[in-house]
N, C-alpha and C positions, 0 to 999 in steps of 0.2 A: 265128649262129655266128661267132666271131671269124675275121677273114680269115687270120691266121697259122695257126689250126687247120685251116682249109680247105686251105691250101697244104700243111701237113704231112700231112693225110689223103690228099690227091691224090698226093703223092710216095710215101707209104706204099703206096697201092694199086698204083702203077706198079712199085715195087720188088718187091712181093709177086707181081705178075703176070709180070715179066720175069726175075727171078732163076732160076726153074726153066728158062726158055728158054735163058738164058746157060749154065746148067749142062749142059743137053742138047747145046748147041752145042760146049762144051768137050770133052765126051766124044766127040762125033762126029769132031772133028779131032785128038783125042789130046792135048789140052792138060791134062795131069794132073800134079799135084805129088806126086812119089813119096817114100816114106819115105827118110830118110837120117840121117847123124850130127847134123845141126842141126835135124832135124824132130822134132816131138812126135807127130804122127799116125802110125799104123801101116798105113794102107791108102792106095793111090793115090786122090787126091781131085781132082775137076775144079776148075780154076782159071778165070780170065776172068770171075768173077762181077762184077768191076768194071764190065763193060759195062752191067749192069743199073743200077748206081749212077749212071753217067754219063747214061744215058737218063732216069732218074728225076729227077735234079737239073736238067739242062739242058732236058729235055723239058717238065717242069712249069713251069720258069721262063719259057720262051718262050711256052708256051701261056697262062700267066697274063698275060704282057705283051701278048698279042694279043687276049685277051678283054676285054669291058667290066669295069671294076673298078678298085680302087686302083692295081694294078700297071701299068695301061695308061698312066698319067701319068709313069712313071719314066723318067729319062734312060736311053736305050738303050746309051750308051757303055760303062758298066761291065759290062753283061751281054754285049755284043759282045766286049769285051776278054777276059772269062773264057772265053767260048766259043772264041775264036781261040787263046788260050793253052792250052786243053785239048786242042787237036788234036795238037801235038807230044808232049804228055804221054801221050795215048792211043797214039800210034805207039810211043813209048818203052816204055810198059808192055806193049803187045802183043808187041813184039819180045823184051822181057826175059822175059816169061812163056813164050815158045815156044823161044827159043834163047839167051837171055842177052845182056847188053850190057856192054861194058867200063865201069868206074866213071867214067873221065874223059869218056866219051861221054855218060853219064847227066848229069853235072854241066853239060856244055855245053848239052844240050837243056833242062835245067831252067832254066839262065840265060836261054836264048832265050825260054822261056815267061814267065819273070819280066819280061823286057824288053817283051814284048807287053803285060803288065799296066801297066807304066809308061807306055807309049805311049797307053793308054786311060784315064789319069787316076789309076791306083792309085799310092800312094806313101807316104812317111813324111815329111810336112812338119814334124813336131815330134818332138823327142827329149827324153825326160824329163831334167830337171835337178834333182837332189836338193837343190840349194842355192838354188833360186829358180824363176822361171817357165820353162816348157818352151822349149827352144832351137829356132830354125828351122834345118832341116838344110841348106837352100840346095842347092849343087851335089852335096852328099853324098847327097841324097834318093834318086837313082836307084840308085847302088851299094848303099846300105843296103837298098833295097827288094828288089833282086836277091838280096842275102845273106839277107834274112829269108825269102824264098820258098824258097831252097835249103835253109835250116836246117829249116823247118817240114816241107817235103816229105820230107826224109830222116829226120826224127824220126818221122813217121807210118809211113814205110816200114820203119824199123828195129824199131818196136814191133809190127809185124804178124807176130808169131811164134807166137801162140796163137789158136785159134778164137775169133772174136768180139771179140778184144782191140782191134784198131785201130778197128773200126766203133763199138764202145762208147765209146772214148776220143774219137772225133770227135763222136759224138752228145752227149756230156757237154760238150765244149768249145763246140759250137754252141749248146747250151742256155744256157750261161753268157753267150756273146756276145749271144744274143737278149735275155736278161734285162736286161743293161746298156743295150742299144739301146732297149729299151722305155722305160726311164727317161728317155731323151733324145729320144724320138720320132724315132729314126733309122730310118725305114721301110725303107731299102734293106738295111740289115744284118738287120733283122727278116725281110724278104722272103726273102733267101738262106738265113739261118740256119734258118728254119722248114722250108724245102724240104729242107735238109740233115738236119735232125732226122728228118723223115718217111722219107727215103730210107734212112738208116742203120738206122732201126728196122725197116723192112720187110726189109732185107737180113739183119738179125740173126735173122729167123725161120728162115733156112736156114744161117746161119753160126755160131750159138751152139753151143758144144760139145755133142755131137760134130757138127762141121760137115759139111754135105752139099756145100758148094761154098766155095771160097776166093775172095776178091776179087782176089788176085794183085797184081802190080805195076801192072796196069791200073787197079785200084781204089785202091791205096794212093797212087800218084802223083797221081791225080785228086783224091782226098780231101785230101791234103796241100796241093795247089794251091788248092783251094776254101777250106779253112780259112784259109790264108795270105791269100787275097784278101778274105775277109770281115773278118778282123782289120785289114787295111789300110784297108778302107772305114770301119771304126769309128774308126780313127786319123786319117782324113783331115781331120776337123774338130776333133781334140783333144777328143773327147767324153768320154773317160775321164780321171779326175783325174791318173792317172800315165801317160797316153797308151799307148805301146807296151808298157809293163810290164804292163798288164792282160792282154792275150793271152799274154804270157810266163808269167804266173802260172797262167792257165787251162790252159796246155799244159805246165806245169812238169815233169810226170812223163816224157812222151816226150822232151822237150828235154833233161832231165837225163840220161836213159838214153843218148841219142845222144852227149852231151858226154862222159860217162864212157867210152863205147865208144871214142871218138876218142882220149882220153888213154891208155886202157889199151893200145890197139894201138900208139900212137906210142911209149909208154914200153917196150913189149915188143919193139920192133924189127920189128913186123909192118906191112904196108901198111895205111894207115888205113881203106881201104875193103874190106879182107879180112873176110869174114863169120866170126863165131865164135859160141860158145855162152855168152858172158859177160853177155848182157842180163838184165835183172831178171826177166823172165818165165821164162827158162831156169833161173835160180838158184832161183826159188821151186819149180819142178817138181822140181829135184834135191833140194831140202830136204824133199820129201815131200808137197807140195801136189798135189792132183789138178789136171788142166788146168782144169776148171771152177772149182775153188776159187781157183786163182791168178788167173784172169780176174776173178772177183768181187772179190778183194782189190785188184787194180789198178784196177778200176772205182771202188771205194770211195775209193781214194786220189785218183783223178782228180776225182771228185765233190767231195771235200774241197777240193782246190785250186781247182776252179771256184767253189765257194761263197766261198772266201777271196778270190778275185779280185773277186767282187761286193761283198764287204765293203770292199775297198780304196777303192772309190768314195766311201764315206761317212766315211772317216778323214781327218784332217788330213795334209798332205803328210809331215811328219816321222814321224808314227806309221805311215803307209803304207810309207815306206821302211824303217823299222825292222822292220816285219812281214815285208817281202820279204827282208830280210837274214836274219832268223831262219828263214824257210822255206828259203832257200838253204842255210844252215848245217845245218838239220835233214835236208835231202835228202842232203847230202854225208856226214853222219854215218851216215845210214841205209844208204847204198850201201857205205860202209866196213865197217859192222857186218855187213851181209849177206855180204860177201866173207869176212870173218873167220870167221863161223859156218860158212860152207861149207867153208873150209879145215880147220877143226877137225874137222868131221864126216867129211871125206874122208881124213883121216890124212896121213902124210908122203907127198911126191911119189913116185909109182910103187909105193906100198905098198898094203896092204889097208885098208879103212875101219876106223877105230878101233872097238873093241868097246864096247858100252855099259858105263857104270860100274856096278859092283855096288851094290846098295842098302846103305845104312848099317845096321849091326847094331842 
Protein backbone atom coordinates (compact mmCIF):
# COMPACT_ATOMS: atom_id res chain seq x y z
CA UNK A 1 0.00 0.00 0.00
CA UNK A 2 1.43 3.44 -0.89
CA UNK A 3 2.71 5.32 2.13
CA UNK A 4 0.58 8.39 1.35
CA UNK A 5 -2.52 6.22 1.34
CA UNK A 6 -1.56 4.72 4.71
CA UNK A 7 -1.21 8.21 6.17
CA UNK A 8 -4.54 9.32 4.72
CA UNK A 9 -6.32 6.23 6.04
CA UNK A 10 -4.80 6.70 9.49
CA UNK A 11 -5.94 10.33 9.64
CA UNK A 12 -9.35 9.29 8.30
CA UNK A 13 -9.71 6.71 11.08
CA UNK A 14 -8.69 9.18 13.80
CA UNK A 15 -11.09 11.84 12.52
CA UNK A 16 -13.94 9.32 12.29
CA UNK A 17 -13.27 8.20 15.85
CA UNK A 18 -12.73 11.59 17.48
CA UNK A 19 -15.30 13.80 15.77
CA UNK A 20 -18.25 12.25 17.68
CA UNK A 21 -16.26 12.72 20.90
CA UNK A 22 -15.64 16.38 20.05
CA UNK A 23 -19.34 16.76 19.30
CA UNK A 24 -20.32 15.24 22.64
CA UNK A 25 -17.83 17.47 24.45
CA UNK A 26 -19.24 20.58 22.75
CA UNK A 27 -22.77 19.65 23.80
CA UNK A 28 -21.62 19.01 27.34
CA UNK A 29 -20.04 22.46 27.77
CA UNK A 30 -22.76 24.25 25.78
CA UNK A 31 -20.61 25.16 22.77
CA UNK A 32 -23.47 25.45 20.30
CA UNK A 33 -23.79 27.53 17.13
CA UNK A 34 -27.32 28.88 17.27
CA UNK A 35 -29.41 29.99 14.27
CA UNK A 36 -29.25 33.67 13.37
CA UNK A 37 -29.46 36.16 10.49
CA UNK A 38 -26.12 35.02 9.02
CA UNK A 39 -26.72 31.33 9.69
CA UNK A 40 -28.20 28.84 7.26
CA UNK A 41 -28.89 26.08 9.78
CA UNK A 42 -32.15 26.13 11.73
CA UNK A 43 -31.19 24.11 14.82
CA UNK A 44 -28.47 24.70 17.43
CA UNK A 45 -25.46 22.69 16.28
CA UNK A 46 -22.42 21.65 18.35
CA UNK A 47 -19.19 23.33 17.36
CA UNK A 48 -15.56 22.59 18.36
CA UNK A 49 -15.37 19.79 15.79
CA UNK A 50 -12.04 21.32 14.87
CA UNK A 51 -10.54 19.63 17.92
CA UNK A 52 -10.87 16.31 16.10
CA UNK A 53 -9.21 17.78 13.00
CA UNK A 54 -6.26 19.06 15.02
CA UNK A 55 -5.83 15.72 16.78
CA UNK A 56 -6.05 13.81 13.50
CA UNK A 57 -3.52 15.97 11.62
CA UNK A 58 -0.92 16.54 14.32
CA UNK A 59 -1.46 13.20 16.04
CA UNK A 60 -0.94 11.14 12.90
CA UNK A 61 1.97 13.34 11.76
CA UNK A 62 3.88 12.89 15.03
CA UNK A 63 3.03 9.20 15.27
CA UNK A 64 4.32 8.62 11.73
CA UNK A 65 7.43 10.60 12.60
CA UNK A 66 8.05 8.40 15.67
CA UNK A 67 7.42 5.02 14.00
CA UNK A 68 9.84 3.26 11.63
CA UNK A 69 9.13 4.30 8.07
CA UNK A 70 9.83 7.02 5.51
CA UNK A 71 8.58 9.80 7.81
CA UNK A 72 11.12 8.91 10.49
CA UNK A 73 13.88 10.48 8.41
CA UNK A 74 12.10 13.81 7.95
CA UNK A 75 13.60 17.01 9.29
CA UNK A 76 11.59 17.62 12.48
CA UNK A 77 11.81 21.43 12.31
CA UNK A 78 8.84 22.06 9.96
CA UNK A 79 6.60 19.74 11.97
CA UNK A 80 7.70 21.33 15.25
CA UNK A 81 7.03 24.75 13.75
CA UNK A 82 3.53 23.78 12.58
CA UNK A 83 2.72 22.29 15.98
CA UNK A 84 3.92 25.35 17.90
CA UNK A 85 2.12 27.70 15.50
CA UNK A 86 -1.08 25.68 15.97
CA UNK A 87 -1.11 26.33 19.73
CA UNK A 88 -2.05 30.05 19.58
CA UNK A 89 -4.45 29.26 16.73
CA UNK A 90 -6.14 26.63 18.87
CA UNK A 91 -6.47 29.11 21.74
CA UNK A 92 -7.84 31.73 19.35
CA UNK A 93 -10.38 29.37 17.81
CA UNK A 94 -11.49 28.01 21.18
CA UNK A 95 -12.03 31.48 22.60
CA UNK A 96 -13.79 32.71 19.47
CA UNK A 97 -16.15 29.72 19.41
CA UNK A 98 -17.13 30.21 23.04
CA UNK A 99 -17.18 33.98 23.53
CA UNK A 100 -15.95 35.79 20.41
CA UNK A 101 -12.68 37.62 19.78
CA UNK A 102 -12.18 41.17 18.41
CA UNK A 103 -10.92 41.19 14.80
CA UNK A 104 -7.65 42.95 15.56
CA UNK A 105 -6.84 40.44 18.28
CA UNK A 106 -7.42 37.68 15.72
CA UNK A 107 -5.04 39.32 13.28
CA UNK A 108 -2.37 39.74 15.96
CA UNK A 109 -2.54 36.09 16.98
CA UNK A 110 -2.53 34.93 13.36
CA UNK A 111 0.56 37.07 12.73
CA UNK A 112 2.27 35.54 15.77
CA UNK A 113 1.51 32.04 14.51
CA UNK A 114 2.87 32.97 11.09
CA UNK A 115 6.04 34.31 12.68
CA UNK A 116 6.51 30.97 14.43
CA UNK A 117 6.43 29.29 11.02
CA UNK A 118 9.05 31.75 9.77
CA UNK A 119 11.32 30.92 12.71
CA UNK A 120 11.14 27.24 11.81
CA UNK A 121 12.09 27.64 8.17
CA UNK A 122 8.80 28.33 6.40
CA UNK A 123 8.96 31.20 3.96
CA UNK A 124 8.63 32.66 0.50
CA UNK A 125 12.17 32.64 -0.91
CA UNK A 126 10.96 33.19 -4.46
CA UNK A 127 8.33 35.48 -5.95
CA UNK A 128 6.96 34.84 -9.42
CA UNK A 129 8.19 37.24 -12.07
CA UNK A 130 5.99 37.19 -15.19
CA UNK A 131 8.83 38.69 -17.26
CA UNK A 132 11.61 36.29 -16.34
CA UNK A 133 13.10 34.06 -13.67
CA UNK A 134 11.52 34.10 -10.17
CA UNK A 135 12.84 36.86 -7.92
CA UNK A 136 14.48 36.22 -4.58
CA UNK A 137 12.41 37.91 -1.90
CA UNK A 138 15.31 38.72 0.42
CA UNK A 139 14.28 40.64 3.53
CA UNK A 140 10.69 40.79 2.26
CA UNK A 141 10.38 37.02 2.70
CA UNK A 142 9.28 37.18 6.35
CA UNK A 143 6.56 39.86 5.98
CA UNK A 144 5.30 38.19 2.80
CA UNK A 145 5.07 34.89 4.66
CA UNK A 146 3.11 36.49 7.51
CA UNK A 147 0.79 38.16 5.01
CA UNK A 148 0.26 34.89 3.12
CA UNK A 149 -0.66 33.00 6.29
CA UNK A 150 -3.11 35.70 7.39
CA UNK A 151 -4.76 35.80 3.95
CA UNK A 152 -5.18 32.02 3.68
CA UNK A 153 -6.38 31.58 7.27
CA UNK A 154 -9.05 34.24 6.87
CA UNK A 155 -10.08 32.97 3.43
CA UNK A 156 -10.78 29.51 4.87
CA UNK A 157 -12.50 31.06 7.87
CA UNK A 158 -14.76 33.26 5.74
CA UNK A 159 -15.85 30.47 3.42
CA UNK A 160 -16.83 28.27 6.37
CA UNK A 161 -20.47 29.30 6.05
CA UNK A 162 -22.18 26.12 4.83
CA UNK A 163 -22.05 22.59 6.16
CA UNK A 164 -19.05 20.79 4.71
CA UNK A 165 -17.88 23.69 2.53
CA UNK A 166 -14.59 24.61 4.22
CA UNK A 167 -13.59 21.00 4.87
CA UNK A 168 -14.24 20.10 1.24
CA UNK A 169 -12.33 23.13 -0.06
CA UNK A 170 -9.31 22.23 2.08
CA UNK A 171 -9.50 18.59 0.99
CA UNK A 172 -9.47 19.61 -2.69
CA UNK A 173 -6.63 22.10 -2.19
CA UNK A 174 -4.59 19.50 -0.29
CA UNK A 175 -5.15 16.96 -3.06
CA UNK A 176 -3.90 19.45 -5.66
CA UNK A 177 -0.84 20.27 -3.55
CA UNK A 178 -0.14 16.55 -3.09
CA UNK A 179 -0.35 15.88 -6.82
CA UNK A 180 2.18 18.55 -7.75
CA UNK A 181 4.50 17.49 -4.91
CA UNK A 182 4.35 13.92 -6.21
CA UNK A 183 5.68 15.11 -9.56
CA UNK A 184 8.67 16.70 -7.81
CA UNK A 185 9.29 13.97 -5.22
CA UNK A 186 8.65 16.55 -2.50
CA UNK A 187 7.99 14.08 0.28
CA UNK A 188 7.33 16.59 3.05
CA UNK A 189 4.46 18.21 1.15
CA UNK A 190 3.05 14.79 0.25
CA UNK A 191 3.36 13.74 3.90
CA UNK A 192 1.33 16.63 5.33
CA UNK A 193 -1.10 16.87 2.41
CA UNK A 194 -1.96 13.15 2.68
CA UNK A 195 -2.77 13.51 6.37
CA UNK A 196 -4.83 16.63 5.69
CA UNK A 197 -6.81 14.79 3.00
CA UNK A 198 -7.65 11.91 5.34
CA UNK A 199 -8.55 14.15 8.29
CA UNK A 200 -10.92 16.38 6.32
CA UNK A 201 -12.53 13.39 4.61
CA UNK A 202 -13.20 11.75 7.97
CA UNK A 203 -14.61 14.96 9.39
CA UNK A 204 -16.95 15.33 6.41
CA UNK A 205 -18.67 12.12 7.50
CA UNK A 206 -20.28 14.24 10.24
CA UNK A 207 -20.09 17.69 8.65
CA UNK A 208 -21.68 17.13 5.24
CA UNK A 209 -25.17 18.69 5.05
CA UNK A 210 -27.08 18.36 7.27
CA UNK A 211 -24.11 18.68 9.63
CA UNK A 212 -24.13 17.06 13.03
CA UNK A 213 -21.13 19.09 14.15
CA UNK A 214 -19.34 22.24 12.98
CA UNK A 215 -15.57 22.69 12.91
CA UNK A 216 -15.96 26.21 14.33
CA UNK A 217 -13.15 28.73 14.32
CA UNK A 218 -11.14 26.09 16.16
CA UNK A 219 -11.10 24.05 12.97
CA UNK A 220 -11.12 26.75 10.30
CA UNK A 221 -8.20 28.64 11.85
CA UNK A 222 -6.16 25.43 12.10
CA UNK A 223 -7.01 24.24 8.60
CA UNK A 224 -6.13 27.64 7.16
CA UNK A 225 -2.80 27.60 9.00
CA UNK A 226 -2.01 24.08 7.80
CA UNK A 227 -2.90 24.74 4.15
CA UNK A 228 -0.79 27.91 4.24
CA UNK A 229 2.11 25.98 5.78
CA UNK A 230 1.93 23.16 3.21
CA UNK A 231 1.88 25.64 0.34
CA UNK A 232 4.90 27.42 1.84
CA UNK A 233 6.75 24.11 2.03
CA UNK A 234 5.99 23.56 -1.64
CA UNK A 235 7.28 27.03 -2.45
CA UNK A 236 10.50 26.76 -0.43
CA UNK A 237 12.42 25.17 -3.31
CA UNK A 238 10.53 26.86 -6.11
CA UNK A 239 9.17 23.45 -7.10
CA UNK A 240 6.19 24.86 -9.00
CA UNK A 241 6.78 26.61 -12.28
CA UNK A 242 4.94 29.71 -11.10
CA UNK A 243 6.00 29.31 -7.44
CA UNK A 244 3.46 30.90 -5.08
CA UNK A 245 0.92 31.43 -7.87
CA UNK A 246 0.25 27.69 -7.83
CA UNK A 247 -1.40 27.63 -4.37
CA UNK A 248 -3.03 30.95 -5.23
CA UNK A 249 -4.84 29.26 -8.12
CA UNK A 250 -5.62 26.12 -6.11
CA UNK A 251 -7.27 28.33 -3.46
CA UNK A 252 -8.71 30.81 -5.95
CA UNK A 253 -12.34 30.57 -4.84
CA UNK A 254 -11.95 31.20 -1.09
CA UNK A 255 -9.27 33.83 -1.71
CA UNK A 256 -11.43 35.64 -4.26
CA UNK A 257 -14.48 35.48 -1.98
CA UNK A 258 -12.45 36.99 0.85
CA UNK A 259 -11.05 39.75 -1.40
CA UNK A 260 -14.52 40.62 -2.71
CA UNK A 261 -15.85 40.76 0.86
CA UNK A 262 -13.02 43.11 1.84
CA UNK A 263 -13.71 45.48 -1.07
CA UNK A 264 -17.49 45.28 -0.57
CA UNK A 265 -17.28 46.27 3.08
CA UNK A 266 -14.68 48.95 2.46
CA UNK A 267 -16.67 50.55 -0.36
CA UNK A 268 -19.88 50.32 1.68
CA UNK A 269 -18.37 52.16 4.62
CA UNK A 270 -18.55 49.11 6.88
CA UNK A 271 -15.75 47.80 9.08
CA UNK A 272 -13.77 45.40 6.88
CA UNK A 273 -14.02 42.65 9.50
CA UNK A 274 -17.73 43.11 10.09
CA UNK A 275 -19.54 39.86 9.12
CA UNK A 276 -22.23 40.00 6.48
CA UNK A 277 -24.30 37.76 4.22
CA UNK A 278 -22.67 38.73 0.94
CA UNK A 279 -20.39 35.73 0.55
CA UNK A 280 -20.80 33.53 -2.49
CA UNK A 281 -22.36 30.67 -0.52
CA UNK A 282 -24.97 32.99 1.00
CA UNK A 283 -25.85 34.29 -2.45
CA UNK A 284 -26.26 30.84 -3.96
CA UNK A 285 -28.67 29.87 -1.19
CA UNK A 286 -30.66 33.07 -1.67
CA UNK A 287 -30.86 32.33 -5.39
CA UNK A 288 -32.68 29.10 -4.62
CA UNK A 289 -29.94 26.49 -4.25
CA UNK A 290 -30.34 24.03 -1.44
CA UNK A 291 -27.50 24.07 1.09
CA UNK A 292 -26.23 20.75 -0.24
CA UNK A 293 -26.56 21.94 -3.85
CA UNK A 294 -24.60 25.13 -3.14
CA UNK A 295 -21.84 23.14 -1.44
CA UNK A 296 -21.55 20.74 -4.37
CA UNK A 297 -21.40 23.62 -6.87
CA UNK A 298 -18.63 25.33 -4.92
CA UNK A 299 -16.72 22.06 -4.49
CA UNK A 300 -16.90 21.58 -8.25
CA UNK A 301 -15.51 25.06 -8.84
CA UNK A 302 -12.70 24.46 -6.34
CA UNK A 303 -11.87 21.15 -8.01
CA UNK A 304 -11.74 22.94 -11.37
CA UNK A 305 -9.29 25.50 -10.00
CA UNK A 306 -7.25 22.75 -8.38
CA UNK A 307 -6.99 20.91 -11.69
CA UNK A 308 -6.09 24.17 -13.42
CA UNK A 309 -3.31 24.75 -10.93
CA UNK A 310 -1.89 21.33 -11.77
CA UNK A 311 -2.04 22.12 -15.49
CA UNK A 312 -0.10 25.36 -14.90
CA UNK A 313 2.99 23.33 -14.11
CA UNK A 314 3.14 21.94 -17.62
CA UNK A 315 2.60 25.21 -19.47
CA UNK A 316 5.25 27.67 -20.68
CA UNK A 317 5.54 30.67 -18.38
CA UNK A 318 3.79 33.06 -20.76
CA UNK A 319 0.85 30.71 -21.29
CA UNK A 320 0.61 30.08 -17.55
CA UNK A 321 0.46 33.78 -16.76
CA UNK A 322 -2.16 34.32 -19.47
CA UNK A 323 -4.29 31.50 -18.06
CA UNK A 324 -4.05 32.97 -14.56
CA UNK A 325 -5.12 36.38 -15.88
CA UNK A 326 -8.10 34.81 -17.67
CA UNK A 327 -9.09 32.92 -14.52
CA UNK A 328 -8.86 36.08 -12.42
CA UNK A 329 -10.99 38.02 -14.89
CA UNK A 330 -13.49 35.16 -15.06
CA UNK A 331 -13.83 35.12 -11.27
CA UNK A 332 -14.37 38.87 -11.18
CA UNK A 333 -17.05 38.68 -13.88
CA UNK A 334 -18.73 35.74 -12.12
CA UNK A 335 -18.94 37.59 -8.81
CA UNK A 336 -20.32 40.71 -10.51
CA UNK A 337 -22.86 38.69 -12.48
CA UNK A 338 -23.99 36.83 -9.38
CA UNK A 339 -24.53 40.11 -7.52
CA UNK A 340 -26.48 41.54 -10.45
CA UNK A 341 -28.73 38.49 -10.71
CA UNK A 342 -29.41 38.65 -7.00
CA UNK A 343 -30.35 42.34 -7.19
CA UNK A 344 -32.71 41.73 -10.11
CA UNK A 345 -34.46 38.89 -8.33
CA UNK A 346 -34.80 40.78 -5.07
CA UNK A 347 -36.41 43.82 -6.70
CA UNK A 348 -35.93 47.45 -5.68
CA UNK A 349 -34.43 48.14 -2.23
CA UNK A 350 -37.03 47.80 0.49
CA UNK A 351 -39.63 46.48 -1.92
CA UNK A 352 -41.16 43.14 -2.59
CA UNK A 353 -39.39 40.62 -4.80
CA UNK A 354 -40.11 41.05 -8.46
CA UNK A 355 -42.97 38.84 -9.68
CA UNK A 356 -42.05 36.31 -12.34
CA UNK A 357 -42.48 37.47 -15.90
CA UNK A 358 -45.65 36.19 -17.60
CA UNK A 359 -45.06 33.64 -20.35
CA UNK A 360 -45.04 34.85 -23.92
CA UNK A 361 -48.39 34.34 -25.67
